[in-house]
C-alpha positions as a Python dict, from the first residue, in 0.01 Angstrom:
ca = {
    (1, 'X'): (0, 0, 0),
    (2, 'X'): (320, -53, -211),
    (3, 'X'): (157, 89, -513),
    (4, 'X'): (66, 404, -318),
    (5, 'X'): (415, 428, -185),
    (6, 'X'): (574, 415, -534),
    (7, 'X'): (313, 666, -665),
    (8, 'X'): (487, 929, -441),
    (9, 'X'): (776, 1108, -642),
    (10, 'X'): (1104, 954, -549),
    (11, 'X'): (1248, 1291, -414),
    (12, 'X'): (963, 1335, -193),
    (13, 'X'): (1005, 988, -49),
    (14, 'X'): (1377, 1062, 29),
    (15, 'X'): (1296, 1409, 166),
    (16, 'X'): (1027, 1267, 391),
    (17, 'X'): (1272, 1007, 519),
    (18, 'X'): (1521, 1271, 585),
    (19, 'X'): (1291, 1486, 790),
    (20, 'X'): (1160, 1183, 985),
    (21, 'X'): (1514, 1064, 1056),
    (22, 'X'): (1603, 1413, 1205),
    (23, 'X'): (1288, 1420, 1420),
    (24, 'X'): (1359, 1060, 1564),
    (25, 'X'): (1717, 1166, 1636),
    (26, 'X'): (1599, 1470, 1831),
    (27, 'X'): (1302, 1314, 2015),
    (28, 'X'): (1423, 960, 2073),
    (29, 'X'): (1812, 933, 2048),
    (30, 'X'): (1807, 574, 2181),
    (31, 'X'): (1563, 464, 1906),
    (32, 'X'): (1767, 660, 1655),
    (33, 'X'): (2085, 469, 1743),
    (34, 'X'): (1889, 131, 1681),
    (35, 'X'): (1797, 253, 1330),
    (36, 'X'): (2165, 266, 1221),
    (37, 'X'): (2164, -84, 1060),
    (38, 'X'): (1917, 50, 798),
    (39, 'X'): (2178, 308, 686),
    (40, 'X'): (2454, 56, 710),
    (41, 'X'): (2252, -184, 479),
    (42, 'X'): (2202, 105, 226),
    (43, 'X'): (2579, 203, 229),
    (44, 'X'): (2683, -158, 185),
    (45, 'X'): (2444, -200, -108),
    (46, 'X'): (2580, 109, -275),
    (47, 'X'): (2942, -8, -219),
    (48, 'X'): (2847, -337, -386),
    (49, 'X'): (2760, -140, -699),
    (50, 'X'): (3058, 103, -711),
    (51, 'X'): (3344, -117, -848),
    (52, 'X'): (3148, -327, -1117),
    (53, 'X'): (2941, -15, -1214),
    (54, 'X'): (3254, 197, -1268),
    (55, 'X'): (3436, -65, -1453),
    (56, 'X'): (3161, -158, -1706),
    (57, 'X'): (3044, 202, -1737),
    (58, 'X'): (3392, 336, -1812),
    (59, 'X'): (3459, 70, -2067),
    (60, 'X'): (3128, 118, -2229),
    (61, 'X'): (3166, 500, -2232),
    (62, 'X'): (3519, 470, -2381),
    (63, 'X'): (3381, 250, -2673),
    (64, 'X'): (3123, 522, -2732),
    (65, 'X'): (3345, 831, -2692),
    (66, 'X'): (3639, 667, -2871),
    (67, 'X'): (3449, 700, -3196),
    (68, 'X'): (3591, 1023, -3359),
    (69, 'X'): (3850, 1067, -3086),
    (70, 'X'): (3615, 1233, -2844),
    (71, 'X'): (3750, 1075, -2533),
    (72, 'X'): (4064, 1287, -2507),
    (73, 'X'): (3879, 1600, -2576),
    (74, 'X'): (3610, 1523, -2315),
    (75, 'X'): (3874, 1433, -2068),
    (76, 'X'): (4069, 1751, -2107),
    (77, 'X'): (3736, 1962, -2076),
    (78, 'X'): (3637, 1772, -1767),
    (79, 'X'): (3948, 1816, -1583),
    (80, 'X'): (3967, 2185, -1690),
    (81, 'X'): (3616, 2260, -1552),
    (82, 'X'): (3698, 2070, -1222),
    (83, 'X'): (4010, 2285, -1187),
    (84, 'X'): (3820, 2604, -1253),
    (85, 'X'): (3544, 2533, -1003),
    (86, 'X'): (3808, 2428, -746),
    (87, 'X'): (3974, 2776, -771),
    (88, 'X'): (3640, 2949, -737),
    (89, 'X'): (3555, 2718, -430),
    (90, 'X'): (3872, 2825, -260),
    (91, 'X'): (3802, 3199, -328),
    (92, 'X'): (3455, 3163, -189),
    (93, 'X'): (3583, 2975, 116),
    (94, 'X'): (3838, 3252, 198),
    (95, 'X'): (3569, 3518, 146),
    (96, 'X'): (3321, 3364, 373),
    (97, 'X'): (3589, 3282, 625),
    (98, 'X'): (3699, 3654, 632),
    (99, 'X'): (3351, 3806, 637),
    (100, 'X'): (3200, 3592, 900),
    (101, 'X'): (3291, 3593, 1269),
    (102, 'X'): (3424, 3233, 1318),
    (103, 'X'): (3646, 3306, 1620),
    (104, 'X'): (3647, 2985, 1815),
    (105, 'X'): (3458, 2952, 2140),
    (106, 'X'): (3653, 2938, 2466),
    (107, 'X'): (3478, 2609, 2537),
    (108, 'X'): (3633, 2440, 2238),
    (109, 'X'): (3851, 2129, 2336),
    (110, 'X'): (4083, 1952, 2118),
    (111, 'X'): (4035, 1592, 2044),
    (112, 'X'): (4311, 1424, 2226),
    (113, 'X'): (4337, 1113, 2020),
    (114, 'X'): (4380, 1282, 1682),
    (115, 'X'): (4678, 1177, 1484),
    (116, 'X'): (4785, 1387, 1194),
    (117, 'X'): (4766, 1180, 858),
    (118, 'X'): (5078, 1122, 669),
    (119, 'X'): (5101, 1332, 345),
    (120, 'X'): (5170, 1114, 45),
    (121, 'X'): (5462, 1221, -179),
    (122, 'X'): (5377, 1318, -549),
    (123, 'X'): (5558, 1005, -662),
    (124, 'X'): (5329, 791, -428),
    (125, 'X'): (5018, 956, -557),
    (126, 'X'): (5096, 901, -926),
    (127, 'X'): (5217, 539, -874),
    (128, 'X'): (4889, 478, -692),
    (129, 'X'): (4704, 549, -1029),
    (130, 'X'): (4833, 227, -1185),
    (131, 'X'): (4715, -110, -1045),
    (132, 'X'): (4965, -367, -1002),
    (133, 'X'): (4672, -613, -978),
    (134, 'X'): (4346, -505, -1146),
    (135, 'X'): (4147, -776, -980),
    (136, 'X'): (4273, -663, -645),
    (137, 'X'): (4179, -306, -729),
    (138, 'X'): (3826, -416, -813),
    (139, 'X'): (3807, -619, -496),
    (140, 'X'): (3932, -335, -279),
    (141, 'X'): (3719, -73, -460),
    (142, 'X'): (4022, 147, -549),
    (143, 'X'): (3838, 375, -764),
    (144, 'X'): (4124, 558, -949),
    (145, 'X'): (4288, 234, -1035),
    (146, 'X'): (3961, 91, -1164),
    (147, 'X'): (3914, 402, -1377),
    (148, 'X'): (4260, 380, -1526),
    (149, 'X'): (4234, 7, -1597),
    (150, 'X'): (3879, 40, -1740),
    (151, 'X'): (3990, 323, -1968),
    (152, 'X'): (4270, 115, -2111),
    (153, 'X'): (4051, -179, -2167),
    (154, 'X'): (3808, 58, -2352),
    (155, 'X'): (4096, 205, -2568),
    (156, 'X'): (4225, -151, -2653),
    (157, 'X'): (3880, -281, -2747),
    (158, 'X'): (3821, 33, -2961),
    (159, 'X'): (4158, -12, -3145),
    (160, 'X'): (4097, -394, -3202),
    (161, 'X'): (3761, -326, -3372),
    (162, 'X'): (3587, -639, -3501),
    (163, 'X'): (3843, -866, -3355),
    (164, 'X'): (3734, -774, -3005),
    (165, 'X'): (3362, -710, -3086),
    (166, 'X'): (3233, -1012, -2875),
    (167, 'X'): (3411, -885, -2568),
    (168, 'X'): (3306, -520, -2643),
    (169, 'X'): (2937, -637, -2655),
    (170, 'X'): (2983, -819, -2324),
    (171, 'X'): (3109, -489, -2171),
    (172, 'X'): (2811, -296, -2304),
    (173, 'X'): (2577, -558, -2181),
    (174, 'X'): (2748, -553, -1845),
    (175, 'X'): (2697, -185, -1824),
    (176, 'X'): (2318, -224, -1893),
    (177, 'X'): (2297, -494, -1629),
    (178, 'X'): (2467, -267, -1369),
    (179, 'X'): (2228, 23, -1456),
    (180, 'X'): (1935, -221, -1383),
    (181, 'X'): (2072, -335, -1055),
    (182, 'X'): (2139, 16, -965),
    (183, 'X'): (1767, 113, -1017),
    (184, 'X'): (1671, -173, -781),
    (185, 'X'): (1924, -73, -507),
    (186, 'X'): (1823, 298, -519),
    (187, 'X'): (1469, 204, -411),
    (188, 'X'): (1627, 155, -67),
    (189, 'X'): (1725, 510, -51),
    (190, 'X'): (1444, 635, 169),
    (191, 'X'): (1526, 365, 430),
    (192, 'X'): (1899, 434, 412),
    (193, 'X'): (1842, 809, 462),
    (194, 'X'): (1612, 749, 752),
    (195, 'X'): (1862, 520, 925),
    (196, 'X'): (2164, 747, 865),
    (197, 'X'): (2005, 1084, 965),
    (198, 'X'): (1844, 929, 1276),
    (199, 'X'): (2182, 796, 1392),
    (200, 'X'): (2386, 1110, 1311),
    (201, 'X'): (2147, 1338, 1502),
    (202, 'X'): (2094, 1088, 1791),
    (203, 'X'): (2462, 1007, 1821),
    (204, 'X'): (2603, 1365, 1813),
    (205, 'X'): (2307, 1559, 1943),
    (206, 'X'): (2244, 1913, 1845),
    (207, 'X'): (2382, 2067, 2166),
    (208, 'X'): (2731, 1900, 2103),
    (209, 'X'): (2773, 2118, 1791),
    (210, 'X'): (2726, 2465, 1972),
    (211, 'X'): (3089, 2545, 2045),
    (212, 'X'): (3172, 2508, 1663),
    (213, 'X'): (2850, 2636, 1533),
    (214, 'X'): (3008, 2935, 1360),
    (215, 'X'): (3260, 2721, 1187),
    (216, 'X'): (3000, 2475, 1073),
    (217, 'X'): (2778, 2758, 963),
    (218, 'X'): (3063, 2917, 754),
    (219, 'X'): (3123, 2587, 572),
    (220, 'X'): (2749, 2523, 494),
    (221, 'X'): (2712, 2881, 385),
    (222, 'X'): (3004, 2870, 148),
    (223, 'X'): (2911, 2536, 5),
    (224, 'X'): (2537, 2676, -48),
    (225, 'X'): (2674, 2977, -230),
    (226, 'X'): (2909, 2770, -443),
    (227, 'X'): (2633, 2516, -536),
    (228, 'X'): (2360, 2786, -611),
    (229, 'X'): (2565, 3051, -791),
    (230, 'X'): (2869, 2868, -947),
    (231, 'X'): (2696, 2544, -1053),
    (232, 'X'): (2367, 2726, -1113),
    (233, 'X'): (2553, 2962, -1360),
    (234, 'X'): (2722, 2651, -1521),
    (235, 'X'): (2399, 2475, -1603),
    (236, 'X'): (2225, 2799, -1711),
    (237, 'X'): (2512, 2842, -1972),
    (238, 'X'): (2436, 2493, -2081),
    (239, 'X'): (2083, 2602, -2158),
    (240, 'X'): (1914, 2451, -1857),
    (241, 'X'): (1704, 2615, -1592),
    (242, 'X'): (1898, 2602, -1254),
    (243, 'X'): (1566, 2543, -1077),
    (244, 'X'): (1505, 2240, -1302),
    (245, 'X'): (1856, 2107, -1243),
    (246, 'X'): (1844, 2136, -860),
    (247, 'X'): (1492, 1980, -838),
    (248, 'X'): (1603, 1690, -1057),
    (249, 'X'): (1938, 1621, -871),
    (250, 'X'): (1783, 1675, -526),
    (251, 'X'): (1750, 1307, -438),
    (252, 'X'): (2109, 1243, -533),
    (253, 'X'): (2217, 1529, -318),
    (254, 'X'): (2024, 1380, -25),
    (255, 'X'): (2207, 1058, -73),
    (256, 'X'): (2546, 1243, -83),
    (257, 'X'): (2445, 1449, 225),
    (258, 'X'): (2349, 1136, 430),
    (259, 'X'): (2616, 890, 306),
    (260, 'X'): (2916, 1124, 293),
    (261, 'X'): (3041, 929, -4),
    (262, 'X'): (3104, 1061, -359),
    (263, 'X'): (3169, 718, -493),
    (264, 'X'): (2859, 574, -312),
    (265, 'X'): (2651, 841, -459),
    (266, 'X'): (2751, 762, -833),
    (267, 'X'): (2454, 539, -878),
    (268, 'X'): (2208, 798, -770),
    (269, 'X'): (2384, 1071, -954),
    (270, 'X'): (2396, 867, -1283),
    (271, 'X'): (2027, 793, -1258),
    (272, 'X'): (1935, 1151, -1189),
    (273, 'X'): (2127, 1321, -1468),
    (274, 'X'): (2059, 1045, -1741),
    (275, 'X'): (1697, 991, -1675),
    (276, 'X'): (1591, 1342, -1577),
    (277, 'X'): (1834, 1581, -1731),
    (278, 'X'): (1901, 1426, -2067),
    (279, 'X'): (2273, 1355, -2012),
    (280, 'X'): (2395, 1084, -2250),
    (281, 'X'): (2497, 776, -2053),
    (282, 'X'): (2853, 764, -2214),
    (283, 'X'): (2917, 1105, -2089),
    (284, 'X'): (2772, 1037, -1740),
    (285, 'X'): (2967, 705, -1714),
    (286, 'X'): (3283, 905, -1794),
    (287, 'X'): (3256, 1211, -1596),
    (288, 'X'): (3095, 1095, -1272),
    (289, 'X'): (3370, 836, -1172),
    (290, 'X'): (3639, 1084, -1275),
    (291, 'X'): (3462, 1364, -1074),
    (292, 'X'): (3421, 1151, -763),
    (293, 'X'): (3793, 1093, -786),
    (294, 'X'): (3939, 1438, -854),
    (295, 'X'): (3659, 1701, -814),
    (296, 'X'): (3687, 1818, -460),
    (297, 'X'): (3542, 2165, -437),
    (298, 'X'): (3405, 2098, -94),
    (299, 'X'): (3694, 1902, 46),
    (300, 'X'): (3978, 2070, -138),
    (301, 'X'): (3850, 2425, -201),
    (302, 'X'): (3601, 2550, 58),
    (303, 'X'): (3695, 2339, 360),
    (304, 'X'): (4080, 2401, 369),
    (305, 'X'): (4018, 2772, 317),
    (306, 'X'): (3776, 2821, 610),
    (307, 'X'): (3958, 2565, 837),
    (308, 'X'): (4299, 2740, 783),
    (309, 'X'): (4142, 3076, 895),
    (310, 'X'): (3979, 2914, 1182),
    (311, 'X'): (4289, 2741, 1302),
    (312, 'X'): (4494, 3054, 1250),
    (313, 'X'): (4252, 3241, 1485),
    (314, 'X'): (4276, 2961, 1745),
    (315, 'X'): (4658, 3011, 1774),
    (316, 'X'): (4654, 3384, 1716),
    (317, 'X'): (4859, 3364, 1384),
    (318, 'X'): (4774, 3651, 1129),
    (319, 'X'): (4738, 3561, 767),
    (320, 'X'): (4797, 3807, 485),
    (321, 'X'): (4721, 3823, 112),
    (322, 'X'): (5020, 3604, 19),
    (323, 'X'): (4896, 3332, 263),
    (324, 'X'): (4551, 3341, 92),
    (325, 'X'): (4710, 3296, -257),
    (326, 'X'): (4899, 2997, -117),
    (327, 'X'): (4591, 2843, 36),
    (328, 'X'): (4407, 2879, -295),
    (329, 'X'): (4691, 2733, -499),
    (330, 'X'): (4762, 2450, -269),
    (331, 'X'): (4396, 2360, -203),
    (332, 'X'): (4340, 2354, -579),
    (333, 'X'): (4628, 2119, -648),
    (334, 'X'): (4560, 1906, -342),
    (335, 'X'): (4208, 1839, -455),
    (336, 'X'): (4363, 1653, -761),
    (337, 'X'): (4683, 1535, -607),
    (338, 'X'): (4537, 1343, -323),
    (339, 'X'): (4286, 1155, -533),
    (340, 'X'): (4219, 800, -400),
    (341, 'X'): (4381, 858, -70),
    (342, 'X'): (4188, 762, 232),
    (343, 'X'): (4074, 1059, 452),
    (344, 'X'): (4107, 1289, 163),
    (345, 'X'): (3961, 1604, 329),
    (346, 'X'): (4201, 1585, 628),
    (347, 'X'): (4501, 1511, 389),
    (348, 'X'): (4409, 1819, 184),
    (349, 'X'): (4378, 2027, 501),
    (350, 'X'): (4724, 1901, 619),
    (351, 'X'): (4873, 2018, 282),
    (352, 'X'): (4720, 2341, 316),
    (353, 'X'): (4828, 2411, 675),
    (354, 'X'): (5182, 2307, 597),
    (355, 'X'): (5209, 2537, 295),
    (356, 'X'): (5110, 2854, 514),
    (357, 'X'): (5302, 2742, 823),
    (358, 'X'): (4995, 2667, 1049),
    (359, 'X'): (5025, 2404, 1336),
    (360, 'X'): (4882, 2065, 1230),
    (361, 'X'): (4771, 2017, 1583),
    (362, 'X'): (4488, 2253, 1512),
    (363, 'X'): (4305, 1986, 1303),
    (364, 'X'): (4222, 1823, 1641),
    (365, 'X'): (3985, 2098, 1719),
    (366, 'X'): (3762, 2023, 1429),
    (367, 'X'): (3820, 1649, 1380),
    (368, 'X'): (3537, 1558, 1621),
    (369, 'X'): (3266, 1718, 1395),
    (370, 'X'): (3424, 1606, 1077),
    (371, 'X'): (3123, 1394, 991),
    (372, 'X'): (2882, 1690, 1006),
    (373, 'X'): (3111, 1897, 793),
    (374, 'X'): (3158, 1608, 551),
    (375, 'X'): (2790, 1605, 468),
    (376, 'X'): (2811, 1954, 319),
    (377, 'X'): (3155, 1886, 146),
    (378, 'X'): (3013, 1567, -21),
    (379, 'X'): (2699, 1728, -136),
    (380, 'X'): (2892, 2009, -301),
    (381, 'X'): (3144, 1769, -471),
    (382, 'X'): (2863, 1547, -598),
    (383, 'X'): (2660, 1847, -728),
    (384, 'X'): (2962, 1968, -909),
    (385, 'X'): (3012, 1628, -1075),
    (386, 'X'): (2652, 1636, -1202),
    (387, 'X'): (2683, 2004, -1318),
    (388, 'X'): (2985, 1929, -1514),
    (389, 'X'): (2822, 1620, -1669),
    (390, 'X'): (2524, 1846, -1780),
    (391, 'X'): (2758, 2104, -1937),
    (392, 'X'): (2949, 1840, -2127),
    (393, 'X'): (2701, 1568, -2204),
    (394, 'X'): (2360, 1691, -2224),
    (395, 'X'): (2187, 1534, -2525),
    (396, 'X'): (2167, 1811, -2778),
    (397, 'X'): (1810, 1693, -2876),
    (398, 'X'): (1696, 1738, -2509),
    (399, 'X'): (1596, 2102, -2561),
    (400, 'X'): (1532, 2283, -2233),
    (401, 'X'): (1164, 2307, -2210),
    (402, 'X'): (1227, 2388, -1841),
    (403, 'X'): (1265, 2765, -1810),
}
């Protein structure tokens, strides 16, 4: 029985669980609610991996990339690509928001208990990069602080050379151990996807989304266009068939879609691009955690652009080309500037609305369906992380036989 189960390709097992979860949520909402612990178990298992995996993987990758001074170059290229795709995402969001009819339904009711989030200052954002207690950062899963500390450890080990070789070997071995544990945890993916999708559909119900259907549809369409055309073009330029890329990362996309966690999807994304796409582990271990922290094409590009247009229409406030430029600029900067801040998407939207003078209270109209929107946003973000990793770190010997 188990042998037959594992004989089925992984992505087919995950997709089957996804479809079954949606079906159970529609047909038996009560049963669907009871399946939520399966999803919670899976998310907890992923969260267990994140801090140690990122720490060991970043240190190990710095030891590899540090040879020949590649780390700085790869870091600059990675951030540059993330910023470029963020600008394109904002433009796509504005275009879709303008071309589609997303005028809100008169049945739309604000969420009365929504409280606008406090926008962190620039100083607070940058101070949050440096951990005052690295052990606490690891315990709390503060990813940006773990990345910074691990990078410093990697640089120090590289500079010390033979003196620190025993510790460097421990770090490399630790990375291998975490990769192995990751493969074990990812076998739970079908169960996790089943529980999460059943709960989402059973809890919210398809009918509850009707008043916001146009807004949700615009977000999903913009994310789809960005994924297919922007990321597809990127991997094509890297010498890979876009079809092969999307087929190979599909299981990781489903994990992102159901968990709504870029950090939680790092293990699945790492496995997909290293084992199926030929991306070298040192590149994947560097790009994916950095991307999960600052690459927010869905949260910081597409979502604020469409949401700003939607909220402007709710209050009857016209927007002109200057407003659209401000939205593009602030959304791009916010995608990097709010890294590591809880509720990132809402914080980014708050920054954008403030910049163009739209009322923050408008966020209350869309806060209720944030989970449904976050599924598309997170999938977009994670796909972008994987596409950038393919562009920068694909093994030159892994010639694309997939055409």
